C-alpha positions, 0 to 999 in steps of 0.5 A: 705569215706564209710570206715569212716562211717562204723568205726563210727557206731561200738562201741568204747568199747564193753560192757560186759554182766554181771549184772548191778551195783546198785547205781550211781558213786560218781562223777555223784552225785557230778556233780549235785551239785554246790560247795562250799556246807555244808555237811547238804545241800549235805545230804538234796539235794542228801542224798537219792542217792545210790552210788556205794562202795566196800561194795555194794550200800549205801545211800549217807546220811549214808556215810556222817554221818561218814564224819568229814568235815562240809563244802566242798570248792570243789567237789574234797574235797567232793569226797575225804571225802566220799571215805575216809569213803566208801573206794576205790576198785572194786565194787561188781557186784553180 
């Protein structure tokens, strides 16, 4: 039993020592909302949130301005629409 306790105390994944990434993951912002939502309500509730993008941190409100969808039925529809505007790929750390 002592071996099991020692294993539980060690981290499952070692974290690097790089610079922290500014902004929140889009999925975290989306998880704070209930769906379905109008784009204007998302902007009102979470527009000031800074999200991580391949071009660096950006305010969600600025990204939503380029989204053509005005009503998101699901969280996935929202995330897909924002990622289409923001892009996907590595997030800069410096």
